[in-house]
C-alpha positions in Angstrom: 101.0 88.7 94.4 97.7 87.3 95.7 96.9 86.5 99.4 94.2 87.5 101.8 95.1 91.2 101.5 96.3 91.2 97.9 94.6 90.2 94.7 95.3 90.0 91.0 94.9 92.5 88.2 91.6 90.7 87.3 90.3 92.0 90.6 91.0 95.6 89.5 89.3 95.0 86.2 86.3 93.6 87.9 86.0 96.9 89.8 86.1 99.0 86.6 83.2 99.6 84.3 83.3 98.1 80.9 84.2 101.5 79.5 87.2 101.8 81.8 88.6 98.3 81.5 90.6 99.1 78.3 92.1 102.1 80.0 93.2 100.0 82.9 94.7 97.4 80.6 96.5 100.0 78.6 97.9 101.8 81.6 99.2 98.6 83.0 100.8 97.6 79.7 102.4 101.1 79.3 103.8 100.9 82.9 105.2 97.5 82.2 106.7 98.5 78.9 108.4 101.5 80.4 109.5 99.7 83.6 109.8 96.0 82.6 111.2 94.9 86.0 108.4 96.5 88.0 106.7 94.6 90.8 102.8 94.8 90.7 100.8 94.5 93.9 97.0 94.7 93.9 94.7 95.9 96.7 91.2 94.9 95.6 89.4 96.7 98.4 91.1 100.0 97.5 90.6 99.2 93.8 94.4 99.8 93.2 97.1 98.2 91.2 100.5 99.6 92.4 103.9 99.3 90.7 107.4 99.6 92.1 110.7 98.0 92.7 109.5 95.9 95.6 106.3 95.0 97.4 106.2 97.9 99.9 103.6 100.4 98.8 104.9 103.7 100.2 108.6 103.1 100.1 109.2 100.9 97.0 106.3 101.8 94.7 106.3 104.7 92.3 102.9 104.7 90.7 99.5 103.2 90.8 96.2 103.1 89.0 93.0 103.4 91.0 89.5 102.7 89.7 86.7 105.3 90.2 83.2 105.4 88.7 84.0 107.7 85.7 87.8 107.7 85.6 91.1 106.1 86.6 93.5 107.9 88.8 97.1 107.4 87.6 98.9 108.2 90.8 102.5 108.9 91.8 103.7 108.2 95.3 106.3 110.9 95.1 104.4 113.0 92.6 105.1 116.3 94.3 108.7 115.9 93.2 107.9 115.2 89.6 108.4 117.8 86.9 104.9 118.8 85.8 105.1 121.8 83.4 101.6 121.1 82.0 100.1 121.2 85.5 98.4 117.8 85.1 99.0 116.5 88.6 96.3 117.0 91.3 96.6 116.7 95.0 97.7 118.7 98.0 99.4 116.1 100.2 103.0 116.1 101.1 104.0 113.6 98.4 101.1 111.9 96.5 99.8 113.3 93.2 97.5 111.9 90.5 96.1 112.5 87.1 92.5 111.7 86.2 92.2 109.8 83.0 88.9 108.7 81.3 90.1 107.1 78.0 93.1 105.4 76.4 93.8 108.5 74.2 94.6 110.5 77.3 97.3 108.1 78.3 99.1 108.6 75.0 99.5 112.4 75.4 103.1 113.4 75.7 102.8 115.0 79.2 101.3 111.8 80.7 104.0 109.8 79.1 106.6 112.2 80.4 105.3 111.7 84.0 105.5 107.9 83.6 109.1 108.1 82.3 110.1 110.5 85.1 109.3 108.1 88.0 
């Protein structure tokens, strides 16, 4: 979905360092593999690609990836409700939680995969 507010996944990759681009691509592929019918919406100014069942961020999306200088946040809009026995999720808000990831190997760990499957 691209318009004056939204962009494309290429916009997210353009925000990421060369070292983080493979991580962004891998996360996106993993989310799409686990949730093939997901809707992707990109907000370039926020450096976010968000995924859900429709275009509405806070009511229809379940996870997002956000680019930072040294890591990618894999975030969950209702993360406070997710089972997290490993204590990976960070955040203190009412609903949002995230996991900081710095490489592709981290996304393949069972607890991260379990969070993605639980949404």
